[in-house]
LUMVOVO-565116 format. One line per field, with one value per residue: residue number from 1; x negated, y, z negated of N, C-alpha, C in turn. Coordinates in steps of 0.2 Angstrom, whole numbers, padded with zeros to 4 digits. Each point is the difference from the previous one (the first is absolute). Layout:
! LUMVOVO-565116
k	c(NUM	...) .
n_xx	c(X	...) .
n_yy	c(Y	...) .
n_zz	c(Z	...) .
ca_xx	c(X	...) .
ca_yy	c(Y	...) .
ca_zz	c(Z	...) .
c_xx	c(X	...) .
c_yy	c(Y	...) .
c_zz	c(Z	...) .
! end
This chain:
! LUMVOVO-565116
k	c(1	2	3	4	5	6	7	8	9	10	11	12	13	14	15	16	17	18	19	20	21	22	23	24	25	26	27	28	29	30	31	32	33	34	35	36	37	38	39	40	41	42	43	44	45	46	47	48	49	50	51	52	53	54	55	56	57	58	59	60	61	62	63	64	65	66	67	68	69	70	71	72	73	74	75	76	77	78	79	80	81	82	83	84	85	86	87	88	89	90	91	92	93	94	95	96	97	98	99	100	101	102	103	104	105	106	107	108	109	110	111	112	113	114	115	116	117	118	119	120	121	122	123	124	125	126	127	128	129	130	131	132	133	134	135	136	137	138	139	140	141	142	143	144	145	146	147	148	149	150	151	152	153	154	155	156	157	158	159	160	161	162	163	164	165	166	167	168	169	170	171	172	173	174	175	176	177	178	179	180	181	182	183	184	185	186	187	188	189	190	191	192	193	194	195	196	197	198	199	200	201	202	203	204	205	206	207	208	209	210	211	212	213	214	215	216	217	218	219	220	221	222	223	224	225	226	227	228	229	230	231	232	233	234	235	236	237	238	239	240	241	242	243	244	245	246	247	248	249	250	251	252	253	254	255	256	257	258	259	260	261	262	263	264	265	266	267	268	269	270	271	272	273	274	275	276	277	278	279	280	281	282	283	284	285	286	287	288	289	290	291) .
n_xx	c(-0701	-0006	0000	0004	-0006	0003	-0002	-0003	-0003	0001	-0002	-0005	-0001	0002	-0004	-0004	0001	0000	-0006	0000	0001	-0006	0003	0005	-0004	-0004	0006	0003	-0006	0000	0007	-0003	-0005	0001	0006	-0002	0002	-0003	-0005	0000	0001	-0005	-0003	0002	-0002	-0005	0000	0002	-0005	-0004	0003	-0001	-0006	-0001	0004	-0001	-0005	0001	0001	-0002	-0006	-0004	0002	0002	0000	-0001	0003	-0002	0003	-0005	0005	-0001	0000	-0005	0003	-0004	0003	-0005	0003	-0006	0002	-0002	-0004	-0005	-0001	-0004	0003	0005	-0005	0000	-0006	-0001	0004	-0003	-0006	0001	0002	-0006	-0003	0004	-0001	-0006	-0001	0003	-0004	-0005	0002	0003	-0002	0004	-0004	-0001	0005	0003	0000	0001	0003	0001	-0003	-0005	-0002	0000	0006	0002	0004	0006	0003	-0004	0002	0006	-0001	-0003	0004	0004	-0004	0000	0006	0002	0005	0006	0000	0004	0002	0002	-0001	0003	-0001	0004	-0003	0004	-0003	0005	0003	-0005	0000	-0005	0002	-0005	0000	-0006	0002	-0003	-0006	0004	0003	0000	0005	0000	0005	-0001	0006	-0003	0006	-0002	-0006	-0004	-0005	-0001	-0006	0004	0002	-0007	-0001	0004	-0002	-0006	0002	0004	-0005	-0004	0004	0000	-0007	0000	0005	-0002	0002	0006	0002	0001	0007	0004	0001	-0006	0002	-0001	0006	-0002	-0006	0003	0005	-0005	-0004	0005	0001	-0006	0000	0006	-0003	-0005	0003	0003	-0005	-0001	0006	-0002	0004	0006	0003	-0006	0002	0004	0001	0000	0004	0004	0000	0001	0005	0001	-0001	0004	0004	-0001	0001	0005	0002	-0004	0005	0003	-0006	-0003	-0002	-0004	-0001	0007	0001	-0001	-0002	0005	0000	0007	-0001	-0005	0005	0005	-0005	-0001	0007	0000	-0005	0003	0005	-0001	0005	-0002	-0001	0002	-0002	-0005	-0001	-0006	0002	-0006	0003	-0006	0002	0003	0006	-0001	0001) .
n_yy	c(0440	0002	-0004	0005	0003	-0003	0006	0000	0004	-0005	-0005	0003	0001	-0007	-0002	0005	-0002	-0006	0000	-0004	-0006	-0001	-0006	0004	0005	-0004	-0003	0007	0001	-0006	0001	0006	-0004	0002	0000	0006	0003	-0005	0000	0006	0000	-0004	0005	0004	-0004	-0001	0006	0000	-0004	0003	0005	-0003	-0002	0006	0000	-0007	0003	0001	0006	-0002	-0001	0005	0005	0005	0003	0006	0004	0006	0003	0003	0000	-0006	0000	-0005	-0006	-0005	-0006	-0004	-0006	-0001	-0006	-0004	-0005	0003	0001	-0005	-0002	0001	-0002	-0003	0002	-0005	-0003	0003	-0001	-0006	-0001	0003	-0003	-0005	0001	0002	-0006	-0003	0004	-0001	-0007	-0001	-0006	-0003	-0005	-0006	-0003	0006	-0001	-0006	0004	0003	0005	-0003	0004	-0007	0002	-0004	-0005	0001	-0003	0004	0006	-0002	-0001	0006	0003	-0003	0002	0005	0000	-0003	0005	-0002	0005	0003	0004	0000	0006	0006	0006	0004	0006	0005	0006	0005	-0001	-0004	-0005	-0005	-0004	-0003	-0006	-0002	-0006	-0002	0004	0005	-0002	0006	0002	0007	0001	0006	0002	0006	0003	0006	-0004	0006	-0001	-0001	0001	0006	0001	-0001	0004	0005	-0001	0001	0005	0002	-0001	0003	0005	0000	0001	0004	0003	-0001	0006	-0001	0006	0005	0000	0001	0005	-0002	-0001	-0006	0001	-0005	0003	0006	-0002	-0003	0005	0003	-0005	0001	0007	0000	-0004	0004	0005	-0004	-0003	0006	-0002	0004	0005	-0003	0005	-0003	-0005	0003	0003	-0005	-0003	0005	0000	-0006	0001	0005	-0005	-0004	0006	0001	-0006	0000	0006	0001	0004	-0005	-0003	-0003	0006	-0004	0006	0000	-0004	0007	-0002	0001	-0004	0000	0000	-0005	-0003	0001	-0002	-0005	0000	0000	-0004	-0003	0000	-0007	-0003	-0004	-0004	-0006	-0001	-0003	-0006	-0003	-0006	-0002	-0006	-0001	-0003	0006	-0002	0001	0007) .
n_zz	c(-0354	-0002	-0005	-0002	-0001	-0005	0000	-0006	0004	0005	-0004	-0003	0006	0001	-0005	0002	0006	-0002	-0003	0005	-0002	-0003	-0003	-0002	-0002	-0003	-0003	-0002	-0002	-0003	-0002	-0001	-0001	-0006	0004	-0002	0005	0004	-0004	0001	0006	0000	-0004	0004	0005	-0003	0000	0006	0001	-0004	0003	0006	-0002	-0002	0005	-0002	0000	-0007	0003	-0006	0002	-0001	0004	-0004	0006	-0002	0004	-0002	0005	0002	0005	-0001	0006	0000	-0001	-0002	0000	-0001	0001	-0002	0003	-0005	0000	-0001	-0006	0000	0005	-0004	-0005	0005	0002	0003	-0005	-0005	0004	0001	-0007	-0001	0004	-0002	-0007	0002	0004	-0005	-0005	0004	0001	-0006	-0001	0004	0001	-0003	0004	-0001	-0006	0002	0004	-0006	0003	-0003	-0006	-0001	0003	-0005	0003	-0003	0006	0004	-0003	0000	0006	0001	-0004	0003	0005	-0004	-0001	0006	-0002	-0001	0005	-0003	0005	-0006	-0002	0002	-0002	0004	-0003	0002	-0002	0001	-0006	0000	-0003	0003	-0005	-0002	-0002	-0002	-0002	-0006	0002	0002	-0006	-0002	0004	0000	0004	-0001	0002	-0001	-0001	0003	0002	0000	0005	-0006	-0004	-0002	0006	0002	-0005	0001	0006	-0002	-0004	0005	0004	-0005	0000	0006	0001	-0005	0002	0006	0001	0000	-0002	0004	0002	-0005	0004	0000	-0006	0002	0003	0004	0000	0001	0004	0003	0000	0002	0005	0001	0000	0004	0003	0000	0002	0005	0003	0000	0002	0005	-0002	0002	-0004	-0003	0003	0004	-0005	-0003	0004	0000	-0006	0001	0004	-0005	-0005	0004	0001	-0006	0001	0004	-0003	0005	0002	-0002	0003	-0006	0000	0003	0003	-0001	-0006	0000	0006	0004	0005	-0001	-0006	0001	0004	-0005	-0005	0004	0000	-0007	0000	0005	-0004	0001	0004	-0005	0005	-0003	0006	-0001	-0002	0001	-0003	0002	-0002	-0001	0006	-0001	-0001	0007	-0001) .
ca_xx	c(-0003	-0003	0003	-0002	-0003	0004	-0005	0002	0001	0007	0005	0001	0004	0007	0003	0001	0006	0006	0001	0001	-0005	-0006	0001	0006	-0004	-0004	0004	0003	-0005	-0002	0005	0000	-0006	-0004	0003	0003	0007	0004	-0001	0005	0007	0000	0002	0007	0004	-0001	0004	0007	0001	0000	0007	0005	-0001	0002	0006	0005	-0003	0003	-0004	0003	-0005	-0001	0000	0005	-0004	0003	-0004	0004	-0004	-0003	0005	0006	0007	0001	-0003	0001	-0001	0000	-0002	-0004	-0001	-0005	0001	-0004	-0001	-0007	0000	0004	-0004	-0006	-0001	0003	0007	0002	-0001	0006	0006	0000	0000	0007	0004	-0002	0003	0007	0002	-0001	0003	0007	0003	0007	0000	-0006	-0003	-0002	-0006	-0006	-0003	-0002	-0007	-0002	-0006	-0006	0000	0003	0007	0001	0000	-0007	-0003	0002	-0004	-0007	0001	0001	-0006	-0004	0003	0002	0006	0005	0001	0006	0004	0007	0005	-0002	0005	-0003	0004	-0002	0004	-0001	0001	-0002	-0007	0000	-0005	-0001	-0003	0000	0000	-0002	-0004	0004	0005	0006	-0001	0006	0000	0006	0002	0003	0001	0000	-0006	-0005	-0005	-0006	-0002	0005	0006	-0002	0000	0007	0001	-0003	0003	0006	-0002	-0002	0007	0004	-0004	0001	0007	0004	0007	0003	0003	-0002	0005	0005	0004	-0003	0001	0005	0006	0001	-0005	0003	0005	-0003	-0003	0006	0003	-0005	0001	0006	0000	-0004	0004	0005	-0004	-0002	0006	0003	0007	0001	0001	-0006	-0005	-0002	-0004	-0007	-0003	-0002	-0006	-0005	-0002	-0004	-0006	-0002	-0002	-0006	-0005	-0001	0000	-0006	0001	0003	-0005	-0004	-0006	-0005	-0005	0003	0006	0005	0004	0002	-0003	0004	-0003	-0006	0001	0003	-0005	-0004	0004	0000	-0007	-0001	0006	0003	0003	-0005	0004	-0003	0004	-0001	-0006	-0001	-0005	-0002	-0004	-0003	0003	0007	0005	0002	0008) .
ca_yy	c(0006	-0002	0002	0006	-0001	0004	0002	0003	0007	0000	-0001	0006	0005	-0002	0001	0007	0002	-0003	-0002	-0007	-0004	-0001	-0006	0001	0004	-0005	-0005	0004	0002	-0006	-0001	0005	0000	0006	0007	0003	0002	-0006	-0003	0004	-0003	-0007	0000	0003	-0006	-0004	0003	-0001	-0007	-0001	0003	-0005	-0006	0002	0003	-0003	0002	0005	0006	0004	0006	0006	0007	0005	0006	0005	0005	0006	0005	0006	0005	-0004	0000	-0007	-0005	-0007	-0005	-0006	-0006	-0005	-0006	-0005	-0006	0000	0007	0001	0003	0006	0005	0000	0006	-0002	0000	0007	0004	-0002	0003	0007	0002	-0001	0006	0006	0000	0001	0007	0004	-0001	-0001	-0005	-0002	-0006	-0003	-0001	0006	0002	-0004	0002	0007	0001	0003	0004	-0004	-0001	-0007	0000	-0003	-0007	-0002	0000	-0005	-0006	0001	-0002	-0007	-0004	0001	-0002	-0007	-0002	0003	0007	0003	0006	-0002	0006	0006	0005	0007	0006	0006	0006	0006	0005	-0003	-0004	-0007	-0002	-0007	-0002	-0008	-0002	-0007	-0003	0000	-0005	0004	0006	0004	0006	0004	0006	0006	0007	0006	0001	0001	-0005	0002	-0004	-0001	-0004	-0007	-0004	-0002	-0005	-0006	-0002	-0003	-0006	-0004	-0002	-0005	-0006	-0003	-0001	-0004	0002	-0003	0005	0007	0002	-0004	0000	-0005	-0007	-0003	-0001	-0007	-0001	0003	-0005	-0006	0002	0002	-0006	-0003	0004	-0002	-0007	0000	0003	-0005	-0005	0003	0001	0007	0000	0000	0006	0004	-0004	0004	0006	-0003	-0002	0006	0002	-0004	0002	0006	-0002	-0003	0005	0003	-0005	-0002	0006	0004	0007	-0001	-0003	0005	0002	-0004	0005	0005	-0004	0005	0002	-0005	0001	0006	0006	0001	0002	0006	0004	0001	0005	0007	0003	0001	0004	-0004	-0006	-0005	-0006	-0006	-0002	-0007	-0003	-0007	-0003	-0006	-0004	-0006	-0007	0000	-0001	0006	0001) .
ca_zz	c(-0004	-0006	-0007	-0003	-0007	-0005	-0005	-0006	0001	0003	-0005	-0004	0004	0000	-0007	-0002	0004	-0002	-0007	-0001	-0003	0004	0004	0005	0005	0004	0004	0005	0005	0004	0004	0004	0004	-0003	0001	-0006	0001	0000	-0007	-0004	0003	-0003	-0007	0000	0002	-0006	-0005	0002	-0001	-0007	-0002	0002	-0004	-0007	0000	-0005	-0007	-0003	-0002	-0006	-0003	0004	-0003	0002	0002	0002	0004	0001	0004	-0003	-0001	-0005	0004	0002	-0004	0001	-0006	0003	-0004	0004	-0005	0001	-0004	-0006	-0003	0002	0006	-0001	-0002	0004	0004	0007	0000	-0001	0006	0005	-0002	0001	0007	0002	-0003	0004	0007	-0001	-0001	0006	0006	-0001	0004	-0002	-0004	-0001	0007	0004	-0004	0002	0006	-0001	0000	-0007	0001	0002	0008	0001	-0002	-0007	0001	0001	-0007	-0004	0003	-0003	-0007	0000	0001	-0005	-0007	0000	-0003	0003	-0001	0004	-0001	-0002	0001	-0001	0001	0002	-0001	0002	-0002	0003	-0005	-0007	0000	-0002	-0005	-0001	-0006	-0001	-0007	-0001	0005	0007	0000	0001	0004	0001	0004	-0002	0004	-0003	0004	-0004	-0003	0005	-0003	-0004	-0005	-0005	0003	0001	-0007	-0001	0005	-0003	-0006	0002	0003	-0006	-0004	0004	-0001	-0007	-0002	0005	0001	0006	0004	-0003	-0004	-0001	0006	0004	-0003	0003	-0004	-0002	-0006	-0006	-0002	-0003	-0007	-0004	-0003	-0004	-0006	-0003	-0003	-0006	-0006	-0003	-0004	-0007	-0004	0000	0001	0007	0002	0001	0004	0005	-0003	-0002	0007	0004	-0004	0002	0007	0000	-0001	0006	0004	-0003	0002	0007	0004	-0001	-0003	-0007	-0004	-0004	0004	-0003	-0003	-0006	-0002	-0002	0006	0005	0007	0003	-0004	0003	0007	0000	-0002	0006	0005	-0003	0001	0007	0003	0005	-0003	0001	0000	0002	0006	0000	-0002	0001	-0005	0001	-0005	0004	0000	-0002	0005	0003	0000) .
c_xx	c(-0003	0004	-0003	-0002	0004	-0005	0003	0002	0007	0006	0002	0003	0007	0003	0001	0006	0007	0001	0001	-0006	-0006	0001	0005	-0003	-0004	0003	0003	-0005	-0002	0005	0001	-0006	-0004	0003	0004	0007	0005	0000	0006	0007	0001	0002	0007	0005	0000	0005	0007	0002	0001	0007	0005	0000	0003	0007	0005	-0003	0004	-0005	0004	-0004	0000	0000	0006	-0005	0005	-0005	0004	-0005	-0002	0005	0006	0006	0002	-0003	0002	-0001	0000	-0002	-0004	-0002	-0006	0001	-0003	-0001	-0008	0000	0004	-0005	-0007	0000	0003	0007	0003	-0001	0006	0006	0001	0001	0007	0004	-0001	0004	0008	0002	-0001	0004	0007	0003	0007	0000	-0007	-0003	-0003	-0007	-0006	-0004	-0003	-0008	-0002	-0006	-0006	-0001	0003	0007	0000	-0001	-0008	-0004	0002	-0003	-0007	0000	0001	-0006	-0005	0002	0003	0006	0006	0001	0006	0002	0007	0005	-0003	0006	-0004	0005	-0002	0005	-0002	0000	-0002	-0007	0002	-0006	0000	-0004	-0001	-0003	-0002	-0004	0003	0005	0007	-0002	0006	-0002	0007	0000	0003	0001	0000	-0006	-0005	-0006	-0006	-0001	0005	0006	-0002	0000	0008	0002	-0003	0003	0007	-0002	-0002	0007	0003	-0004	0001	0007	0004	0007	0003	0002	-0002	0005	0006	0005	-0002	0001	0006	0006	0001	-0004	0003	0005	-0002	-0003	0006	0003	-0005	0001	0006	0000	-0005	0004	0006	-0004	-0002	0006	0002	0007	0001	0000	-0006	-0005	-0002	-0004	-0007	-0004	-0003	-0006	-0007	-0002	-0004	-0008	-0003	-0003	-0007	-0006	-0001	0000	-0006	0001	0002	-0005	-0003	-0007	-0006	-0006	0003	0006	0005	0004	0001	-0004	0003	-0003	-0006	0000	0002	-0005	-0005	0003	0000	-0007	-0001	0006	0004	0004	-0004	0005	-0005	0004	0000	-0006	0000	-0005	-0001	-0004	-0003	0004	0007	0004	0002	0008	0003) .
c_yy	c(-0003	0002	0006	-0001	0005	0002	0003	0007	0001	-0002	0006	0005	-0001	0001	0007	0002	-0003	-0002	-0008	-0003	-0002	-0006	0001	0004	-0004	-0004	0004	0002	-0006	-0001	0005	0001	0007	0006	0002	0001	-0007	-0003	0004	-0003	-0007	0000	0003	-0006	-0005	0003	-0001	-0008	-0001	0003	-0006	-0006	0001	0003	-0002	0002	0006	0006	0004	0006	0005	0007	0004	0006	0006	0005	0006	0005	0006	0006	-0002	0001	-0007	-0004	-0007	-0004	-0007	-0006	-0005	-0006	-0004	-0006	0001	0007	0002	0003	0007	0006	0001	0007	-0001	0001	0007	0005	-0001	0003	0008	0002	-0001	0006	0006	0000	0000	0007	0004	-0001	-0003	-0006	-0002	-0006	-0003	-0002	0005	0002	-0004	0002	0007	0000	0004	0004	-0003	-0001	-0007	0001	-0004	-0008	-0002	0000	-0006	-0007	0000	-0002	-0007	-0004	0001	-0003	-0007	-0001	0005	0007	0003	0007	-0001	0005	0006	0005	0007	0005	0006	0005	0006	0006	-0002	-0003	-0007	-0001	-0007	-0002	-0008	-0001	-0008	-0003	-0001	-0006	0004	0007	0003	0006	0004	0006	0005	0006	0005	0002	0001	-0004	0005	-0004	-0002	-0004	-0007	-0004	-0002	-0006	-0007	-0002	-0004	-0007	-0005	-0003	-0006	-0007	-0003	-0002	-0003	0002	-0004	0006	0007	0002	-0005	-0001	-0005	-0007	-0004	-0001	-0007	-0001	0003	-0004	-0006	0002	0002	-0007	-0004	0003	-0002	-0007	0000	0003	-0004	-0005	0003	0002	0007	0000	0002	0007	0005	-0004	0004	0006	-0003	-0002	0007	0003	-0004	0001	0006	-0002	-0003	0005	0003	-0005	0000	0006	0005	0006	-0001	-0003	0005	0000	-0003	0004	0004	-0003	0005	0002	-0006	0002	0006	0007	0002	0003	0008	0006	0002	0005	0007	0003	0002	0005	-0003	-0005	-0006	-0007	-0006	-0003	-0008	-0003	-0007	-0002	-0007	-0004	-0006	-0006	0000	-0002	0006	0001	0001) .
c_zz	c(-0006	-0006	-0003	-0007	-0005	-0005	-0006	0001	0004	-0005	-0004	0004	0000	-0007	-0001	0004	-0003	-0008	-0001	-0003	0005	0005	0005	0006	0005	0005	0006	0006	0004	0005	0006	0004	-0002	0002	-0006	0001	0000	-0006	-0005	0002	-0003	-0007	-0001	0001	-0006	-0006	0001	-0001	-0008	-0002	0002	-0005	-0007	0000	-0005	-0008	-0002	-0002	-0005	-0003	0005	-0003	0003	0001	0002	0004	0001	0004	-0004	-0002	-0005	0004	0003	-0005	0002	-0006	0004	-0005	0005	-0005	0003	-0005	-0007	-0003	0002	0007	0000	-0002	0004	0004	0007	0000	-0002	0005	0005	-0002	0000	0007	0003	-0003	0004	0006	-0001	-0001	0006	0006	-0001	0004	-0003	-0004	0000	0007	0004	-0004	0002	0006	-0001	0001	-0007	0002	0002	0008	0001	-0002	-0007	0001	0000	-0007	-0004	0002	-0003	-0007	-0001	0001	-0006	-0007	0001	-0003	0003	-0002	0004	-0003	-0002	0002	-0001	0000	0001	-0002	0003	-0002	0003	-0005	-0007	0000	-0002	-0005	-0001	-0007	0001	-0007	0000	0005	0006	0000	0001	0004	0001	0005	-0001	0005	-0004	0004	-0005	-0004	0006	-0003	-0003	-0005	-0006	0002	0002	-0007	-0001	0004	-0003	-0007	0001	0003	-0006	-0004	0004	-0001	-0007	-0002	0005	0001	0006	0005	-0003	-0005	-0001	0006	0005	-0002	0004	-0004	-0003	-0006	-0006	-0003	-0004	-0007	-0005	-0003	-0005	-0007	-0004	-0003	-0006	-0006	-0003	-0004	-0007	-0004	0000	0001	0008	0003	0001	0004	0006	-0002	-0001	0007	0003	-0004	0002	0007	0001	-0001	0006	0005	-0002	0002	0007	0005	-0001	-0004	-0007	-0005	-0005	0004	-0004	-0004	-0005	-0001	-0002	0006	0005	0006	0003	-0003	0003	0007	0000	-0002	0006	0005	-0003	0001	0007	0003	0005	-0003	0002	0000	0001	0005	0001	-0002	0002	-0006	0002	-0005	0004	-0001	-0002	0006	0003	0000	0007) .
! end
């Protein structure tokens, strides 16, 4: 069979379909004898090959993306990593990250492996989209982690900060979805993003952590020359300050220093006539060690 003539129009058609570079498209078409579908498959295989070659590279850059349904009953948060901030800010990478977030929010996979086979709104699986992206950007890209929330009697809210370096997903009960309540949810997500609480309330603080903090405070008091009989009292006082830092409900509300988060949540409940509760939250910081 005569060699297929690879025209500029054919190269442009493949570029429009895949977003790959001009020379990559030309070589793929040559390898596929001008067959567009075979050339697309060639590029996908090239993407997989790039992923394998770069598996030892560290992907520290990327984005945290959140996605909440229109009803605010379901939501997802995902971390997608790459090697450089330049790629992380690219339209192709952000498009991939958003497609993954939507797929997780809609289809609720159990883990990253299950997430890779999800079919996205583009009609392609997450894994296929990832390979397409690898062929375009030429560096390691990975879906690192995600979380999914669903509520029946409240709403899911989210917030991203610092150019998508921090993301928060929060589950609230006792709030019907409307603009005012959506603001409450966003305010609480912003609080979590800014102040990084460990838990919602002091009852959730690990007992071993409490004892460790108490021993630190006792040692500090002794080193400061405090009388033995008041060392425990001083340590207990400092533990209260610790609770105010690590427990969401006891933190000072970032939008009004005259109230705590607990006060803010209580006010929302008074307005709605319901008991409003923060049930759970996830705060992802790009590149942090997963808990």
